[in-house]
N, CA, C and O atoms as a CHARMM CRD file, in Angstrom:
* protein
*
  308
    1    1 PRO  N    -28.86100  30.17700 -63.41100 PROA 1      0.00000
    2    1 PRO  CA   -28.02100  29.86400 -64.46600 PROA 1      0.00000
    3    1 PRO  C    -27.54800  30.94600 -65.31500 PROA 1      0.00000
    4    1 PRO  O    -28.46200  31.62300 -65.78300 PROA 1      0.00000
    5    2 ALA  N    -26.23700  31.33300 -65.67900 PROA 2      0.00000
    6    2 ALA  CA   -25.94900  32.47400 -66.67700 PROA 2      0.00000
    7    2 ALA  C    -26.75600  32.14000 -68.00400 PROA 2      0.00000
    8    2 ALA  O    -26.83800  31.01700 -68.50200 PROA 2      0.00000
    9    3 GLN  N    -27.30900  33.24400 -68.47100 PROA 3      0.00000
   10    3 GLN  CA   -27.82400  32.91000 -69.84800 PROA 3      0.00000
   11    3 GLN  C    -27.24500  34.07300 -70.73000 PROA 3      0.00000
   12    3 GLN  O    -26.84400  35.15700 -70.30400 PROA 3      0.00000
   13    4 ARG  N    -27.27500  33.62300 -72.13800 PROA 4      0.00000
   14    4 ARG  CA   -26.81200  34.36600 -73.14600 PROA 4      0.00000
   15    4 ARG  C    -27.81300  35.26700 -73.85200 PROA 4      0.00000
   16    4 ARG  O    -28.98400  35.03700 -73.55000 PROA 4      0.00000
   17    5 PRO  N    -27.59500  36.28000 -74.76000 PROA 5      0.00000
   18    5 PRO  CA   -28.70100  37.01600 -75.12900 PROA 5      0.00000
   19    5 PRO  C    -29.62800  36.10800 -75.90600 PROA 5      0.00000
   20    5 PRO  O    -30.81100  36.45000 -75.88400 PROA 5      0.00000
   21    6 ASP  N    -29.34000  35.07300 -76.55400 PROA 6      0.00000
   22    6 ASP  CA   -30.05500  34.35000 -77.20900 PROA 6      0.00000
   23    6 ASP  C    -30.99900  33.33700 -76.43700 PROA 6      0.00000
   24    6 ASP  O    -31.74500  32.47500 -76.90100 PROA 6      0.00000
   25    7 GLU  N    -30.75700  33.68300 -75.16600 PROA 7      0.00000
   26    7 GLU  CA   -31.47400  32.91600 -74.16300 PROA 7      0.00000
   27    7 GLU  C    -30.88700  31.22900 -73.92500 PROA 7      0.00000
   28    7 GLU  O    -31.53800  30.36900 -73.33100 PROA 7      0.00000
   29    8 GLY  N    -29.73200  31.05100 -74.44400 PROA 8      0.00000
   30    8 GLY  CA   -29.18100  29.91400 -74.20400 PROA 8      0.00000
   31    8 GLY  C    -28.17300  29.90000 -73.00400 PROA 8      0.00000
   32    8 GLY  O    -27.68800  30.98500 -72.68400 PROA 8      0.00000
   33    9 LEU  N    -27.84300  28.88200 -72.37500 PROA 9      0.00000
   34    9 LEU  CA   -26.78200  29.00700 -71.30600 PROA 9      0.00000
   35    9 LEU  C    -25.39600  29.21500 -71.66700 PROA 9      0.00000
   36    9 LEU  O    -24.92800  28.59700 -72.62300 PROA 9      0.00000
   37   10 ASP  N    -24.80100  29.90100 -71.10000 PROA 10     0.00000
   38   10 ASP  CA   -23.47000  30.24900 -71.38500 PROA 10     0.00000
   39   10 ASP  C    -22.49200  29.06800 -70.81200 PROA 10     0.00000
   40   10 ASP  O    -22.37500  28.83700 -69.60900 PROA 10     0.00000
   41   11 MET  N    -21.82400  28.37200 -71.81900 PROA 11     0.00000
   42   11 MET  CA   -21.19300  27.20000 -71.47800 PROA 11     0.00000
   43   11 MET  C    -19.61400  27.57700 -71.54600 PROA 11     0.00000
   44   11 MET  O    -18.79000  26.70800 -71.26100 PROA 11     0.00000
   45   12 GLY  N    -19.22300  28.81400 -71.90800 PROA 12     0.00000
   46   12 GLY  CA   -17.84900  29.18600 -72.13700 PROA 12     0.00000
   47   12 GLY  C    -17.20500  28.93400 -73.35000 PROA 12     0.00000
   48   12 GLY  O    -16.20800  29.56100 -73.70700 PROA 12     0.00000
   49   13 THR  N    -17.77400  27.96900 -74.05300 PROA 13     0.00000
   50   13 THR  CA   -17.17200  27.77500 -75.51400 PROA 13     0.00000
   51   13 THR  C    -18.51700  27.36200 -76.36800 PROA 13     0.00000
   52   13 THR  O    -19.60000  26.93000 -75.97300 PROA 13     0.00000
   53   14 ALA  N    -18.06500  27.64000 -77.60300 PROA 14     0.00000
   54   14 ALA  CA   -19.13000  27.16700 -78.47000 PROA 14     0.00000
   55   14 ALA  C    -19.26000  25.71300 -78.63700 PROA 14     0.00000
   56   14 ALA  O    -18.31600  25.02000 -78.25600 PROA 14     0.00000
   57   15 TYR  N    -20.34500  25.12200 -79.17800 PROA 15     0.00000
   58   15 TYR  CA   -20.20000  23.76000 -79.48000 PROA 15     0.00000
   59   15 TYR  C    -19.34500  23.38700 -80.40900 PROA 15     0.00000
   60   15 TYR  O    -19.24600  24.08400 -81.41900 PROA 15     0.00000
   61   16 ASP  N    -18.68100  22.40100 -80.28200 PROA 16     0.00000
   62   16 ASP  CA   -17.64100  21.74800 -81.23800 PROA 16     0.00000
   63   16 ASP  C    -16.44200  22.59700 -81.35300 PROA 16     0.00000
   64   16 ASP  O    -15.75600  22.55100 -82.37400 PROA 16     0.00000
   65   17 CYS  N    -16.09400  23.52000 -80.17100 PROA 17     0.00000
   66   17 CYS  CA   -14.87800  24.16400 -79.98300 PROA 17     0.00000
   67   17 CYS  C    -13.88700  22.97000 -79.51900 PROA 17     0.00000
   68   17 CYS  O    -14.32300  22.23500 -78.63300 PROA 17     0.00000
   69   18 PHE  N    -12.79300  22.74700 -79.95400 PROA 18     0.00000
   70   18 PHE  CA   -12.01100  21.60100 -79.51500 PROA 18     0.00000
   71   18 PHE  C    -10.73800  22.22400 -78.86400 PROA 18     0.00000
   72   18 PHE  O     -9.60900  21.91300 -79.24600 PROA 18     0.00000
   73   19 SER  N    -10.95300  23.04600 -77.94300 PROA 19     0.00000
   74   19 SER  CA    -9.77100  23.49800 -77.15300 PROA 19     0.00000
   75   19 SER  C     -9.85500  22.89600 -75.81800 PROA 19     0.00000
   76   19 SER  O    -10.72700  22.08200 -75.51400 PROA 19     0.00000
   77   20 GLU  N     -8.92900  23.31000 -75.01900 PROA 20     0.00000
   78   20 GLU  CA    -8.87600  22.61300 -73.64200 PROA 20     0.00000
   79   20 GLU  C     -9.99600  23.35100 -72.80900 PROA 20     0.00000
   80   20 GLU  O    -10.35600  22.82400 -71.75700 PROA 20     0.00000
   81   21 ARG  N    -10.59800  24.60000 -73.23600 PROA 21     0.00000
   82   21 ARG  CA   -11.64400  25.15200 -72.66100 PROA 21     0.00000
   83   21 ARG  C    -12.80000  24.53400 -72.60600 PROA 21     0.00000
   84   21 ARG  O    -13.68700  24.83500 -71.80800 PROA 21     0.00000
   85   22 SER  N    -12.89200  23.36200 -73.69600 PROA 22     0.00000
   86   22 SER  CA   -14.14100  22.75000 -73.78000 PROA 22     0.00000
   87   22 SER  C    -14.13600  21.47100 -72.95800 PROA 22     0.00000
   88   22 SER  O    -15.11100  20.72100 -73.00300 PROA 22     0.00000
   89   23 HSD  N    -13.27200  21.24700 -72.34700 PROA 23     0.00000
   90   23 HSD  CA   -13.26600  20.11200 -71.32200 PROA 23     0.00000
   91   23 HSD  C    -14.20800  20.37900 -70.32600 PROA 23     0.00000
   92   23 HSD  O    -14.18500  21.44700 -69.71500 PROA 23     0.00000
   93   24 THR  N    -15.20400  19.32700 -70.06100 PROA 24     0.00000
   94   24 THR  CA   -16.26900  19.85600 -69.07000 PROA 24     0.00000
   95   24 THR  C    -16.21000  20.37000 -67.95300 PROA 24     0.00000
   96   24 THR  O    -17.10000  21.15300 -67.62100 PROA 24     0.00000
   97   25 MET  N    -15.04200  20.03700 -66.99200 PROA 25     0.00000
   98   25 MET  CA   -14.70200  20.73500 -65.91700 PROA 25     0.00000
   99   25 MET  C    -13.43800  21.46900 -65.87700 PROA 25     0.00000
  100   25 MET  O    -12.66500  21.49500 -64.91800 PROA 25     0.00000
  101   26 SER  N    -13.27100  22.15300 -67.17100 PROA 26     0.00000
  102   26 SER  CA   -12.17600  23.33700 -67.42700 PROA 26     0.00000
  103   26 SER  C    -12.24400  24.23800 -66.45500 PROA 26     0.00000
  104   26 SER  O    -13.31600  24.73000 -66.10100 PROA 26     0.00000
  105   27 GLU  N    -10.98100  24.57200 -65.87700 PROA 27     0.00000
  106   27 GLU  CA   -11.00400  25.68400 -65.00000 PROA 27     0.00000
  107   27 GLU  C    -10.76000  26.95600 -65.59400 PROA 27     0.00000
  108   27 GLU  O    -10.72900  27.97600 -64.90400 PROA 27     0.00000
  109   28 ALA  N    -10.55400  26.96700 -67.03900 PROA 28     0.00000
  110   28 ALA  CA   -10.38600  28.08400 -67.92800 PROA 28     0.00000
  111   28 ALA  C    -11.70200  28.83000 -68.13200 PROA 28     0.00000
  112   28 ALA  O    -11.72500  29.89200 -68.75300 PROA 28     0.00000
  113   29 VAL  N    -12.70300  28.32200 -67.65500 PROA 29     0.00000
  114   29 VAL  CA   -14.04100  29.04500 -67.76600 PROA 29     0.00000
  115   29 VAL  C    -14.49500  29.61700 -66.60500 PROA 29     0.00000
  116   29 VAL  O    -13.92500  29.21700 -65.58900 PROA 29     0.00000
  117   30 SER  N    -15.55200  30.62500 -66.42900 PROA 30     0.00000
  118   30 SER  CA   -15.90500  31.04800 -65.26600 PROA 30     0.00000
  119   30 SER  C    -16.64500  30.14700 -64.30100 PROA 30     0.00000
  120   30 SER  O    -17.06500  29.09500 -64.78300 PROA 30     0.00000
  121   31 PRO  N    -16.85200  30.35600 -63.15800 PROA 31     0.00000
  122   31 PRO  CA   -17.52200  29.49300 -62.43200 PROA 31     0.00000
  123   31 PRO  C    -18.92000  29.30100 -62.72500 PROA 31     0.00000
  124   31 PRO  O    -19.46500  28.21600 -62.52100 PROA 31     0.00000
  125   32 ALA  N    -19.58700  30.39600 -63.23700 PROA 32     0.00000
  126   32 ALA  CA   -21.03300  30.16700 -63.49200 PROA 32     0.00000
  127   32 ALA  C    -21.18100  29.30000 -64.77600 PROA 32     0.00000
  128   32 ALA  O    -22.09400  28.47900 -64.87100 PROA 32     0.00000
  129   33 GLN  N    -20.20500  29.51300 -65.82500 PROA 33     0.00000
  130   33 GLN  CA   -20.13000  28.42500 -66.89100 PROA 33     0.00000
  131   33 GLN  C    -19.83600  27.08800 -66.64600 PROA 33     0.00000
  132   33 GLN  O    -20.43600  26.20700 -67.26100 PROA 33     0.00000
  133   34 ARG  N    -18.91200  26.81300 -65.75000 PROA 34     0.00000
  134   34 ARG  CA   -18.75700  25.51400 -65.17100 PROA 34     0.00000
  135   34 ARG  C    -19.99600  24.99300 -64.45600 PROA 34     0.00000
  136   34 ARG  O    -20.30500  23.80300 -64.50700 PROA 34     0.00000
  137   35 ALA  N    -20.68600  25.88200 -63.80400 PROA 35     0.00000
  138   35 ALA  CA   -21.87600  25.30700 -63.09200 PROA 35     0.00000
  139   35 ALA  C    -22.94100  25.04400 -64.25200 PROA 35     0.00000
  140   35 ALA  O    -23.66800  24.06700 -64.07000 PROA 35     0.00000
  141   36 ASN  N    -23.13800  25.80600 -65.45400 PROA 36     0.00000
  142   36 ASN  CA   -24.03300  25.39400 -66.55500 PROA 36     0.00000
  143   36 ASN  C    -23.66100  24.16300 -66.97200 PROA 36     0.00000
  144   36 ASN  O    -24.58500  23.38100 -67.19900 PROA 36     0.00000
  145   37 ARG  N    -22.35900  23.71600 -67.16200 PROA 37     0.00000
  146   37 ARG  CA   -21.92300  22.43500 -67.72300 PROA 37     0.00000
  147   37 ARG  C    -22.42600  21.39500 -66.73100 PROA 37     0.00000
  148   37 ARG  O    -23.05200  20.38100 -67.04000 PROA 37     0.00000
  149   38 LEU  N    -22.08200  21.76600 -65.51000 PROA 38     0.00000
  150   38 LEU  CA   -22.47600  20.59800 -64.32800 PROA 38     0.00000
  151   38 LEU  C    -23.82600  20.19900 -64.33100 PROA 38     0.00000
  152   38 LEU  O    -24.19700  19.04000 -64.14600 PROA 38     0.00000
  153   39 LEU  N    -24.80200  21.48700 -64.61200 PROA 39     0.00000
  154   39 LEU  CA   -26.28400  21.21400 -64.80700 PROA 39     0.00000
  155   39 LEU  C    -26.44200  20.10000 -65.96900 PROA 39     0.00000
  156   39 LEU  O    -26.99600  19.00700 -65.85000 PROA 39     0.00000
  157   40 LEU  N    -25.89000  20.57900 -66.99700 PROA 40     0.00000
  158   40 LEU  CA   -26.15800  19.69800 -68.19200 PROA 40     0.00000
  159   40 LEU  C    -25.67000  18.43900 -68.08400 PROA 40     0.00000
  160   40 LEU  O    -26.20000  17.57700 -68.78500 PROA 40     0.00000
  161   41 LYS  N    -24.72500  18.11900 -67.32100 PROA 41     0.00000
  162   41 LYS  CA   -23.93000  16.91800 -67.22000 PROA 41     0.00000
  163   41 LYS  C    -24.93000  16.13500 -66.32300 PROA 41     0.00000
  164   41 LYS  O    -25.42000  15.06300 -66.67600 PROA 41     0.00000
  165   42 THR  N    -25.19800  16.74200 -65.14300 PROA 42     0.00000
  166   42 THR  CA   -26.21800  16.10000 -64.04400 PROA 42     0.00000
  167   42 THR  C    -27.52800  15.47700 -64.59800 PROA 42     0.00000
  168   42 THR  O    -27.89900  14.33700 -64.31600 PROA 42     0.00000
  169   43 LEU  N    -28.20300  16.34700 -65.42400 PROA 43     0.00000
  170   43 LEU  CA   -29.37500  16.06300 -66.19600 PROA 43     0.00000
  171   43 LEU  C    -29.18600  14.99100 -67.12900 PROA 43     0.00000
  172   43 LEU  O    -29.97100  14.04400 -67.18300 PROA 43     0.00000
  173   44 MET  N    -28.23300  15.09200 -67.82500 PROA 44     0.00000
  174   44 MET  CA   -28.18100  13.98700 -68.86800 PROA 44     0.00000
  175   44 MET  C    -27.68300  12.77400 -68.30400 PROA 44     0.00000
  176   44 MET  O    -27.95700  11.75400 -68.93500 PROA 44     0.00000
  177   45 GLU  N    -26.85700  12.62700 -67.01700 PROA 45     0.00000
  178   45 GLU  CA   -26.60800  11.40600 -66.53300 PROA 45     0.00000
  179   45 GLU  C    -27.87700  10.72700 -65.70400 PROA 45     0.00000
  180   45 GLU  O    -28.09200   9.52200 -65.57600 PROA 45     0.00000
  181   46 ARG  N    -28.58400  11.72600 -65.22600 PROA 46     0.00000
  182   46 ARG  CA   -29.89300  11.18200 -64.77800 PROA 46     0.00000
  183   46 ARG  C    -30.78100  10.34200 -65.51400 PROA 46     0.00000
  184   46 ARG  O    -31.57900   9.52700 -65.05100 PROA 46     0.00000
  185   47 HSD  N    -30.50700  10.69500 -67.00000 PROA 47     0.00000
  186   47 HSD  CA   -31.48000  10.24800 -68.06300 PROA 47     0.00000
  187   47 HSD  C    -30.71600   9.08400 -68.71000 PROA 47     0.00000
  188   47 HSD  O    -31.25900   8.60300 -69.70400 PROA 47     0.00000
  189   48 GLY  N    -29.57000   8.55800 -68.32500 PROA 48     0.00000
  190   48 GLY  CA   -28.87100   7.62900 -68.92400 PROA 48     0.00000
  191   48 GLY  C    -27.82500   7.80900 -69.72200 PROA 48     0.00000
  192   48 GLY  O    -27.45200   6.92800 -70.49600 PROA 48     0.00000
  193   49 PHE  N    -27.11000   9.22900 -69.59400 PROA 49     0.00000
  194   49 PHE  CA   -26.01800   9.27300 -70.65100 PROA 49     0.00000
  195   49 PHE  C    -24.94600   9.50300 -69.84500 PROA 49     0.00000
  196   49 PHE  O    -25.00200   9.79700 -68.65100 PROA 49     0.00000
  197   50 ARG  N    -23.68600   9.32700 -70.69900 PROA 50     0.00000
  198   50 ARG  CA   -22.39900   9.39300 -70.13000 PROA 50     0.00000
  199   50 ARG  C    -21.56400  10.50400 -70.80300 PROA 50     0.00000
  200   50 ARG  O    -21.42600  10.55300 -72.02500 PROA 50     0.00000
  201   51 ASN  N    -20.99400  11.42800 -69.91900 PROA 51     0.00000
  202   51 ASN  CA   -20.15200  12.62200 -70.73900 PROA 51     0.00000
  203   51 ASN  C    -18.99300  12.05700 -71.23700 PROA 51     0.00000
  204   51 ASN  O    -18.52400  11.02000 -70.76800 PROA 51     0.00000
  205   52 TYR  N    -18.44000  12.74300 -72.27100 PROA 52     0.00000
  206   52 TYR  CA   -17.03200  12.68900 -72.83300 PROA 52     0.00000
  207   52 TYR  C    -16.35100  13.98300 -72.05300 PROA 52     0.00000
  208   52 TYR  O    -16.63700  15.15700 -72.28600 PROA 52     0.00000
  209   53 HSD  N    -15.46100  13.54900 -71.14900 PROA 53     0.00000
  210   53 HSD  CA   -14.73700  14.51300 -70.27300 PROA 53     0.00000
  211   53 HSD  C    -14.28400  15.72300 -71.02300 PROA 53     0.00000
  212   53 HSD  O    -14.37200  16.85400 -70.54400 PROA 53     0.00000
  213   54 LYS  N    -13.71300  15.42500 -72.40900 PROA 54     0.00000
  214   54 LYS  CA   -12.96700  16.44300 -73.23100 PROA 54     0.00000
  215   54 LYS  C    -13.92500  17.50100 -73.83400 PROA 54     0.00000
  216   54 LYS  O    -13.53300  18.63000 -74.12700 PROA 54     0.00000
  217   55 GLU  N    -15.28500  17.05000 -74.01500 PROA 55     0.00000
  218   55 GLU  CA   -16.30100  17.96700 -74.72300 PROA 55     0.00000
  219   55 GLU  C    -17.49900  18.16400 -73.93500 PROA 55     0.00000
  220   55 GLU  O    -18.28700  17.22100 -73.99900 PROA 55     0.00000
  221   56 TRP  N    -17.82400  19.08400 -73.25100 PROA 56     0.00000
  222   56 TRP  CA   -19.02600  19.59300 -72.23000 PROA 56     0.00000
  223   56 TRP  C    -20.24900  18.90100 -73.03000 PROA 56     0.00000
  224   56 TRP  O    -21.08500  18.24800 -72.40600 PROA 56     0.00000
  225   57 TRP  N    -20.33100  19.07600 -74.53100 PROA 57     0.00000
  226   57 TRP  CA   -21.73400  18.64400 -75.31800 PROA 57     0.00000
  227   57 TRP  C    -21.82100  17.22800 -75.54900 PROA 57     0.00000
  228   57 TRP  O    -22.91600  16.72200 -75.79800 PROA 57     0.00000
  229   58 HSD  N    -20.78400  16.55000 -75.49100 PROA 58     0.00000
  230   58 HSD  CA   -20.49100  15.25000 -76.02500 PROA 58     0.00000
  231   58 HSD  C    -21.28700  14.12600 -74.90800 PROA 58     0.00000
  232   58 HSD  O    -20.87100  14.06100 -73.75100 PROA 58     0.00000
  233   59 PHE  N    -22.32100  13.36300 -75.31700 PROA 59     0.00000
  234   59 PHE  CA   -22.78600  12.49400 -74.42900 PROA 59     0.00000
  235   59 PHE  C    -22.96300  11.10100 -75.20800 PROA 59     0.00000
  236   59 PHE  O    -23.19200  11.21200 -76.41200 PROA 59     0.00000
  237   60 THR  N    -22.89500   9.95000 -74.73700 PROA 60     0.00000
  238   60 THR  CA   -23.34300   8.67700 -75.19800 PROA 60     0.00000
  239   60 THR  C    -24.44500   7.90500 -74.32600 PROA 60     0.00000
  240   60 THR  O    -24.39500   7.97800 -73.09900 PROA 60     0.00000
  241   61 LEU  N    -25.29400   7.27200 -74.88100 PROA 61     0.00000
  242   61 LEU  CA   -26.28700   6.67000 -74.01500 PROA 61     0.00000
  243   61 LEU  C    -25.46400   5.39700 -73.53700 PROA 61     0.00000
  244   61 LEU  O    -24.76900   4.66400 -74.24000 PROA 61     0.00000
  245   62 ARG  N    -25.74000   5.30100 -72.00000 PROA 62     0.00000
  246   62 ARG  CA   -25.09400   4.19300 -71.49800 PROA 62     0.00000
  247   62 ARG  C    -25.62700   2.74200 -71.73700 PROA 62     0.00000
  248   62 ARG  O    -24.81300   1.83200 -71.89000 PROA 62     0.00000
  249   63 GLU  N    -26.93300   2.51000 -71.77300 PROA 63     0.00000
  250   63 GLU  CA   -27.20300   1.18300 -72.41800 PROA 63     0.00000
  251   63 GLU  C    -27.87900   1.30100 -73.80000 PROA 63     0.00000
  252   63 GLU  O    -29.09200   1.22900 -73.99600 PROA 63     0.00000
  253   64 GLU  N    -26.78600   1.52000 -74.85900 PROA 64     0.00000
  254   64 GLU  CA   -27.34000   1.67800 -76.11600 PROA 64     0.00000
  255   64 GLU  C    -28.11300   0.35700 -76.55900 PROA 64     0.00000
  256   64 GLU  O    -27.50500  -0.70900 -76.46700 PROA 64     0.00000
  257   65 PRO  N    -29.28400   0.37000 -76.98500 PROA 65     0.00000
  258   65 PRO  CA   -30.10700  -0.61700 -77.39400 PROA 65     0.00000
  259   65 PRO  C    -29.56400  -1.42700 -78.67700 PROA 65     0.00000
  260   65 PRO  O    -29.74600  -2.63900 -78.79200 PROA 65     0.00000
  261   66 TYR  N    -28.89400  -0.66400 -79.61300 PROA 66     0.00000
  262   66 TYR  CA   -28.07100  -1.37700 -80.60100 PROA 66     0.00000
  263   66 TYR  C    -26.74400  -1.05300 -80.80600 PROA 66     0.00000
  264   66 TYR  O    -26.30200  -0.38600 -81.74200 PROA 66     0.00000
  265   67 PRO  N    -26.05200  -1.60800 -79.78700 PROA 67     0.00000
  266   67 PRO  CA   -24.47300  -1.41300 -79.73500 PROA 67     0.00000
  267   67 PRO  C    -23.60500  -1.62200 -80.83900 PROA 67     0.00000
  268   67 PRO  O    -22.49200  -1.10600 -80.94100 PROA 67     0.00000
  269   68 ASP  N    -24.23100  -2.53100 -81.82100 PROA 68     0.00000
  270   68 ASP  CA   -23.21600  -3.33800 -82.78100 PROA 68     0.00000
  271   68 ASP  C    -23.92400  -2.76900 -84.11600 PROA 68     0.00000
  272   68 ASP  O    -23.34200  -3.06000 -85.16100 PROA 68     0.00000
  273   69 ARG  N    -24.88700  -2.13700 -84.20400 PROA 69     0.00000
  274   69 ARG  CA   -25.56300  -1.61800 -85.45600 PROA 69     0.00000
  275   69 ARG  C    -25.22400  -0.15500 -86.01100 PROA 69     0.00000
  276   69 ARG  O    -25.55900   0.77700 -85.28000 PROA 69     0.00000
  277   70 TYR  N    -24.72700   0.08400 -86.97200 PROA 70     0.00000
  278   70 TYR  CA   -24.61200   1.46600 -87.52400 PROA 70     0.00000
  279   70 TYR  C    -25.85800   1.77100 -88.45600 PROA 70     0.00000
  280   70 TYR  O    -26.32400   1.05300 -89.34100 PROA 70     0.00000
  281   71 PHE  N    -26.32500   3.16200 -87.97900 PROA 71     0.00000
  282   71 PHE  CA   -27.60700   3.49500 -88.83100 PROA 71     0.00000
  283   71 PHE  C    -27.01800   4.57100 -89.77600 PROA 71     0.00000
  284   71 PHE  O    -27.04100   5.78200 -89.55600 PROA 71     0.00000
  285   72 ASP  N    -26.47000   3.94000 -90.89100 PROA 72     0.00000
  286   72 ASP  CA   -25.81500   4.72500 -91.92800 PROA 72     0.00000
  287   72 ASP  C    -26.68600   4.45300 -93.11100 PROA 72     0.00000
  288   72 ASP  O    -26.39600   3.49400 -93.82600 PROA 72     0.00000
  289   73 PHE  N    -27.81800   5.26300 -93.41700 PROA 73     0.00000
  290   73 PHE  CA   -28.65100   5.20300 -94.47900 PROA 73     0.00000
  291   73 PHE  C    -29.28900   6.67500 -95.01300 PROA 73     0.00000
  292   73 PHE  O    -29.25300   7.65700 -94.27100 PROA 73     0.00000
  293   74 PRO  N    -29.76900   6.72800 -96.11700 PROA 74     0.00000
  294   74 PRO  CA   -30.18300   7.97000 -96.53900 PROA 74     0.00000
  295   74 PRO  C    -31.61800   8.33800 -95.92800 PROA 74     0.00000
  296   74 PRO  O    -32.49500   7.47500 -95.88900 PROA 74     0.00000
  297   75 VAL  N    -31.82000   9.51200 -95.49900 PROA 75     0.00000
  298   75 VAL  CA   -33.05500   9.90400 -94.91000 PROA 75     0.00000
  299   75 VAL  C    -33.82900  10.47900 -95.94000 PROA 75     0.00000
  300   75 VAL  O    -33.32900  11.47400 -96.46600 PROA 75     0.00000
  301   76 THR  N    -35.11200  10.03600 -96.42800 PROA 76     0.00000
  302   76 THR  CA   -35.95300  10.71000 -97.42100 PROA 76     0.00000
  303   76 THR  C    -37.17300  11.03400 -96.77400 PROA 76     0.00000
  304   76 THR  O    -37.50400  10.40500 -95.76900 PROA 76     0.00000
  305   77 GLU  N    -37.93900  12.01900 -97.27100 PROA 77     0.00000
  306   77 GLU  CA   -39.18600  12.59100 -96.95400 PROA 77     0.00000
  307   77 GLU  C    -40.35600  11.67400 -96.83500 PROA 77     0.00000
  308   77 GLU  O    -41.46800  12.12500 -96.56000 PROA 77     0.00000
């Protein structure tokens, strides 16, 4: 896999970039970048997550154990 100077994989866009280049299978990125996205997608799906096709970094747990509960509370030490 293609790596960046910071040792992270080159995904073609930054996290939270909301352009069409961020679509998981965008053809606007290089084949190596698309392969990195496919690697992430494959590994995440293998472990029970589903990808949001418009954001290569966005995954949701398929079998959410608490689908109707919102965990909105302050976190303290």
